[in-house]
PAROKOL-211856 format. One record per residue: x, y, z of N, C-alpha, C in turn. Coordinates in pm, whole numbers, padded with zeros to 5 digits, always signed. Each point is the difference from the previous one (the first is absolute). Layout:
BEGIN
XYZXYZXYZ/...
END
This chain:
BEGIN
-01648-00929-01744+00125-00020+00072-00017+00062+00138/-00023-00081+00100-00025+00052+00133+00082-00075+00103/+00013+00062+00115+00070-00063+00111-00048+00061+00129/+00008-00073+00107-00033+00056+00131+00121+00065+00064/+00118-00013-00062+00119+00063+00055-00012+00151-00016/+00070+00071+00087+00001+00145-00009-00115+00064+00073/-00087-00082+00061-00108+00055+00081-00126+00023-00078/-00111+00012+00069-00128+00029-00061-00055+00126+00063/-00116+00041-00043-00064+00116+00057-00148-00031+00015/-00067+00077+00079-00142-00021+00021-00077+00118-00054/-00132-00019-00018-00082+00106-00055-00022-00019-00148/-00051+00103-00065-00036-00010-00141+00101+00066-00092/+00103+00065+00053+00096+00070-00083+00118-00086-00037/+00095+00063-00067+00124-00066-00043+00118+00086+00045/+00115-00063+00005+00125+00073+00021+00095-00041-00111/+00048+00099-00075+00091-00025-00110+00141+00040+00041/+00089-00096+00002+00140+00024+00031+00070+00036-00131/+00060+00117-00003+00062+00051-00122+00143+00044+00027/+00073+00019-00108+00131+00062+00008-00012+00149-00024/+00113+00067-00013+00000+00145-00024-00080+00033-00125/-00083+00101+00008-00083+00037-00114+00082+00052-00116/+00115+00055+00027+00083+00050-00109+00060-00112-00083/+00025-00115+00062+00075-00106-00066-00078-00128-00028/-00102-00029+00078-00059-00134-00005-00113-00008-00103/+00037-00039-00120-00099-00013-00107-00102-00110+00031/+00046-00108+00062-00092-00110+00029-00099+00038+00108/+00038+00089+00091-00095+00048+00102-00106+00090-00059/+00038+00082-00098-00096+00090-00063-00116-00076-00062/+00027-00114-00059-00102-00071-00077-00123-00037+00084/+00013-00078+00107-00121-00033+00077-00057+00120+00076/+00084+00097+00032-00049+00122+00066-00103+00070-00089/+00030+00012-00129-00094+00062-00093-00129-00080-00009/+00011-00133-00003-00120-00083-00009-00083+00009+00127/+00065+00003+00114-00074+00018+00126-00075+00132+00000/+00065+00104-00044-00065+00130-00007-00120-00003-00095/+00017-00068-00112-00105-00004-00100-00124-00074+00047/+00020-00103+00082-00117-00077+00045-00061+00057+00127/+00060+00102+00057-00058+00067+00116+00012-00077+00129/+00088-00098+00005+00017-00079+00122+00074+00081+00105/-00050+00002+00123+00075+00067+00107+00127-00077+00030/+00111+00071+00010+00126-00068+00031+00097+00096+00066/+00093-00058+00072+00109+00075+00060+00128-00032-00074/+00091+00095+00000+00132-00022-00059+00101-00029+00110/+00090-00087-00030+00114-00026+00089+00125+00001-00087/+00078+00107+00011+00113+00018-00090+00130-00048+00062/+00078-00068-00081+00134-00044+00040+00101+00069-00090/+00095+00067+00061+00102+00068-00080+00089-00102-00069/+00022+00024-00126+00083-00089-00081+00146+00047+00003/+00088-00087-00049+00141+00033-00020+00073+00029+00130/-00042-00065+00108+00067+00009+00128+00047-00139+00042/+00101-00009+00086+00048-00133+00043-00109-00086+00063/-00093+00063+00068-00104-00075+00071-00126-00022-00082/-00002+00047-00125-00122-00007-00080-00053-00141-00015/+00086-00093-00040-00046-00137-00026-00059-00063+00125/+00065+00019+00114-00051-00057+00125-00134+00060+00037/-00018+00129-00024-00127+00065+00030-00111-00055-00089/+00031-00020-00127-00103-00052-00091-00040-00142+00039/+00098-00082+00041-00031-00138+00038-00095-00007+00120/-00010+00107+00076-00096+00001+00110-00145+00000-00051/-00016+00037-00125-00134+00015-00057-00028-00095-00116/+00103-00038-00074-00019-00079-00121+00103-00112-00007/-00043-00124-00023+00096-00111-00006+00087+00004-00125/-00038+00080-00099+00082+00012-00121+00118+00093+00020/-00005+00081+00106+00105+00098+00022-00009+00118-00095/-00118+00019-00060-00019+00108-00095-00129+00074+00032/-00005+00126-00039-00124+00077+00005-00057+00005-00142/-00132+00015-00010-00098+00025+00105-00053-00129+00061/-00074+00018+00110-00073-00110+00062-00130+00057+00053/-00109-00067-00027-00132+00045+00046-00044-00086+00117/-00013+00062+00116-00047-00070+00119-00153+00001+00002/-00057-00117+00018-00145-00015+00005-00037-00073+00127/-00130-00020+00022-00046-00071+00118+00047-00145+00004/+00024-00059-00117+00038-00141-00002+00148-00023-00020/+00076+00104-00026+00143-00017-00020+00055+00104-00094/+00111-00032-00061+00073+00096-00084+00000-00048-00144/-00031+00092-00090+00014-00026-00143+00121+00078-00047/+00093-00066-00063+00119+00069-00046+00016-00020-00149/+00069+00091-00063+00018+00012-00145-00110+00090-00056/+00041+00099-00078-00092+00101-00049-00114-00058-00084/+00032-00091-00090-00103-00055-00087-00100-00082+00080/+00047-00076+00098-00090-00076+00085-00093+00092+00078/+00052+00114+00044-00083+00093+00077-00108+00061-00088/+00035+00045-00120-00103+00063-00083-00103-00100-00048/+00040-00126-00020-00097-00104-00034-00097-00022+00117/+00055-00005+00120-00084-00016+00119-00099+00115+00012/+00046+00121-00021-00088+00116+00012-00111-00004-00104/+00031-00046-00120-00102-00011-00104-00109-00099+00041/+00039-00107+00069-00097-00096+00048-00086+00057+00113/+00064+00072+00091-00070+00051+00117-00089+00121-00032/+00035+00075-00104-00074+00122-00034-00040-00005-00148/-00090-00091-00036-00035-00018-00142-00062+00124-00064/-00062+00085+00079-00063+00120-00057+00099+00111-00030/+00125-00018+00041+00100+00105-00022+00055+00000-00142/-00026-00105-00075+00047-00005-00139+00149-00012-00014/+00065-00069+00093+00146-00012-00008+00045-00086-00118/-00088-00085-00051+00021-00063-00130-00118+00041-00089/+00021+00018-00129-00112+00038-00088-00111-00105+00001/-00121+00045-00022-00114-00091-00002-00004-00086-00126/+00034+00059-00113+00001-00073-00127+00103-00111+00002/-00036-00118-00051+00087-00117+00008+00131+00021-00073/-00007+00052-00122+00123+00022-00078+00089+00103+00066/-00061+00107+00048+00079+00104+00066+00061-00051+00129/-00075-00079+00075+00052-00055+00126+00117-00092-00026/-00010-00083-00103+00111-00089-00035+00123+00079-00041/-00021+00107-00077+00113+00085-00040+00062+00068+00119/-00084+00049+00091+00052+00068+00119+00084-00094+00085/-00047-00122+00017+00077-00097+00078+00130-00036-00071/-00006-00011-00131+00120-00037-00076+00109+00107+00011/-00038+00126-00021+00104+00104+00005+00046+00025+00143/-00086-00026+00097+00042+00013+00140+00100-00108+00036/-00026-00122-00043+00094-00109+00026+00132+00024-00072/-00007+00056-00121+00123+00032-00073+00082+00104+00076/-00068+00101+00055+00071+00101+00079+00064-00063+00123/-00070-00094+00059+00048-00067+00121+00125-00083-00025/+00011-00059-00117+00105-00100-00023+00109+00046-00096/-00016+00114-00064+00091+00040-00107+00065+00136+00027/+00061+00056-00102+00056+00136+00001+00113+00016+00102/+00088-00101+00009+00106+00006+00099+00099+00113-00026/+00033+00023-00125+00095+00109-00031-00058+00135+00040/-00128+00020-00025-00065+00124+00038+00005+00020+00151/-00024-00107+00075+00006+00008+00146+00141+00033+00048/+00099-00068-00056+00137+00014+00048+00063+00132-00042/-00022+00041-00124+00069+00116-00054-00071+00131+00029/-00131-00008+00033-00078+00121+00026-00086-00022+00124/+00062-00015+00117-00078-00024+00122-00091+00118+00032/-00110-00028+00068-00094+00107+00033+00062+00096+00101/-00010+00127-00029+00046+00107+00088-00086+00121-00032/-00113+00011+00070-00104+00093-00041+00042+00145+00002/+00073+00040+00102+00025+00143+00016+00121+00050-00078/+00074-00091-00061+00123+00037-00070-00023+00010-00151/+00092+00065-00066+00005+00004-00145+00142-00035-00043/+00013-00103-00082+00130-00048-00044+00005-00004-00152/+00120+00007-00057+00012-00023-00144-00026-00147-00033/-00038-00026-00121-00019-00138-00043+00131-00078+00019/-00007-00121+00055+00121-00082+00006+00038-00047-00141/+00118-00056-00011+00038-00059-00128-00102-00107-00037/-00051+00010-00120-00110-00087-00041+00057-00124-00069/+00000-00109+00074+00040-00128-00058-00109-00051-00092/+00032-00100-00078-00101-00059-00088-00117-00055+00081/+00029-00062+00114-00106-00057+00083-00088+00108+00059/+00060+00108+00048-00080+00110+00055-00087+00063-00109/+00056+00018-00117-00079+00056-00110-00119-00088-00033/+00021-00130-00003-00110-00093-00027-00105+00005+00110/+00043+00015+00126-00095+00012+00111-00089+00123-00017/+00063+00115-00030-00077+00123-00015-00094-00010-00120/+00050-00054-00110-00084-00017-00118-00120-00089+00029/+00021-00103+00079-00110-00091+00032-00104+00070+00088/+00042+00076+00098-00096+00074+00082-00081+00096-00085/+00068+00074-00087-00069+00093-00088-00102-00073-00086/+00037-00117-00052-00091-00078-00084-00120-00052+00080/+00025-00044+00123-00109-00047+00087-00100+00111+00025/+00050+00117+00034-00089+00112+00028-00078+00041-00125/+00069+00008-00113-00065+00040-00125-00109-00098-00039/+00031-00128+00003-00096-00103-00039-00119-00005+00095/+00028+00007+00129-00108-00010+00099-00093+00120-00009/+00056+00118-00012-00083+00120-00011-00085-00005-00127/+00057-00049-00109-00075-00006-00126-00115-00099+00009/+00024-00112+00066-00102-00107+00006-00105+00024+00108/+00043+00055+00115-00089+00000+00116-00012+00135+00072/+00070+00102-00045+00011+00121+00080-00094+00113-00036/-00108-00030-00074-00085+00108-00046-00077+00070+00112/-00017-00067+00113-00084+00056+00106+00069+00096+00096/+00126+00031-00021+00072+00088+00091+00146+00005-00036/+00084+00067+00080+00140+00023-00037+00096-00113+00039/-00048-00102+00073+00089-00105+00047-00004-00121-00093/+00073-00104+00032+00018-00109-00096-00132-00060-00045/-00093-00020+00093-00131-00057-00033-00110+00105+00023/+00035+00124-00019-00093+00109+00024+00008+00044+00144/-00076-00069+00086+00005+00026+00144+00114-00077+00064/+00031+00033+00123+00111-00064+00072-00025-00149+00019/+00105-00080-00024-00001-00143+00030+00134-00037+00062/+00011-00125+00040+00127-00050+00053+00113+00012-00102/-00032-00002-00127+00105+00016-00101+00068+00136+00013/-00078+00103+00030+00060+00133+00022+00087+00001+00125/-00044-00072+00103+00083-00011+00120+00134-00065-00033/-00003-00100-00085+00124-00070-00034+00094+00085-00085/-00055+00086-00085+00084+00078-00091+00029+00142+00049/-00067+00044+00105+00025+00137+00048+00146+00027+00033/+00072-00093+00067+00140+00028+00029+00086+00017-00125/-00039-00066-00109+00075+00017-00125-00021+00141-00055/-00122+00050+00012-00028+00137-00043+00090+00098+00076/+00019-00025+00130+00086+00091+00077+00145-00010-00044/+00044-00117-00036+00137-00015-00049+00021+00080-00128/-00096-00004-00088+00014+00073-00125+00013+00150+00025/-00068+00050+00103+00013+00142+00032+00132+00027+00072/+00037-00084+00095+00123+00021+00077+00121+00007-00091/+00004-00086-00103+00118-00009-00086-00019+00073-00133/-00110+00073-00013-00021+00079-00121+00003-00083-00127/-00064-00115+00001+00007-00091-00115-00072+00062-00120/+00068+00015-00113-00065+00052-00122-00083-00112-00064/-00122-00012+00040-00080-00116-00037-00019-00013-00151/-00002+00111-00071-00016-00007-00146+00113-00079-00065/+00117+00006+00062+00114-00073-00054-00015-00151+00017/-00097-00041+00079-00023-00142+00025-00136-00045-00056/-00050+00074-00097-00120-00042-00071-00129+00064+00046/+00006+00098+00089-00123+00061+00050-00059+00096-00102/-00131-00010-00018-00072+00092-00087-00071+00109+00079/+00035+00012+00127-00065+00095+00090-00085-00068+00105/-00034-00127-00024-00084-00073+00094+00069-00021+00134/+00126-00042-00004+00072-00027+00124+00025+00128+00079/+00036+00106-00069+00022+00127+00068-00128+00049+00068/-00114-00017-00068-00127+00041+00059-00035-00088+00120/+00036-00127-00007-00028-00089+00111+00082+00037+00123/+00126+00037-00019+00082+00048+00112-00068+00119+00066/-00049+00093-00079-00069+00117+00056-00126-00042+00075/-00071-00099-00053-00123-00046+00065+00029-00064+00136/+00109-00074+00009+00039-00060+00128+00030+00109+00102/+00076+00101-00041+00035+00107+00093-00121+00088+00036/-00103-00002-00083-00120+00080+00029-00091-00068+00101/+00023-00126+00031-00083-00070+00097+00022+00059+00140/-00107+00034+00072+00017+00054+00136+00077-00094+00092/-00022-00129-00013+00072-00095+00087+00148-00002-00032/+00035+00016-00127+00141+00007-00036+00062+00127+00056/-00073+00109-00003+00049+00126+00057+00022-00015+00151/-00090-00073+00066+00015-00021+00145+00124-00083+00031/+00025-00103-00080+00120-00082+00019+00126+00084-00022/-00001+00080-00105+00115+00085-00030+00026+00099+00114/-00106+00056+00055+00017+00092+00113+00063-00072+00118/-00039-00125+00022+00062-00080+00106+00147-00024-00027/+00034-00026-00125+00141-00021-00036+00081+00127+00025/-00055+00113-00037+00071+00127+00021+00020+00027+00149/-00101-00031+00080+00011+00021+00145+00107-00093+00060/+00004-00123-00046+00101-00094+00049+00142+00048-00031/+00021+00045-00123+00134+00042-00040+00040+00129+00072/-00096+00088+00026+00030+00120+00078+00039-00037+00142/-00068-00100+00055+00032-00047+00134+00140-00061+00006/+00034-00074-00103+00134-00060-00006+00108+00107-00004/-00028+00110-00073+00099+00107-00016+00031+00069+00133/-00092-00011+00095+00019+00064+00130+00081-00085+00097/+00015-00128-00033+00070-00091+00090+00150+00018-00012/
END
């Protein structure tokens, strides 16, 4: 998914247009994948939840949404499209598992994250630096959480023997699910009540133990501190 709108850039690097690190779950996803593949890139942040936000985003992305990856040939928008592009451009980074069955599973659960879990998104929006009580758990939200727990448990059991993440080492699937891990911590979700045998709780800890996740969180904390001064 590419376009020449929003401008291009020259050189060998990339520019990733993102929203606020505290709130933008979709921006976090390709940012983690970019970090994992070692690609040089610049960040261009647009503050969300302001009257001018949509107009500012349209200057960079024809979808009117973040993130958008600026490349030499144009702009790639949508998180899943960006991480797929990065996997093609940096095959040695292992953004998809090498094994055929594992790669198919990683793509399947990533696409499911991309297209599903609407109640989880709406009722438990990402807010990294805050801690909130669990919202009222509707049947749909409960099913969303149970499904995430089941995905993590099944994937770790089948493919996760080589490390603490879904497929052992970091892949695009971890990029897609990292924001969900943060939601579970922000809202203090008792994962055992939704079928967790300890696998999901350990995975949340593994996401937060990633140095790149710590760097993103530090950026979110700095942004919110800056906002408090305004």
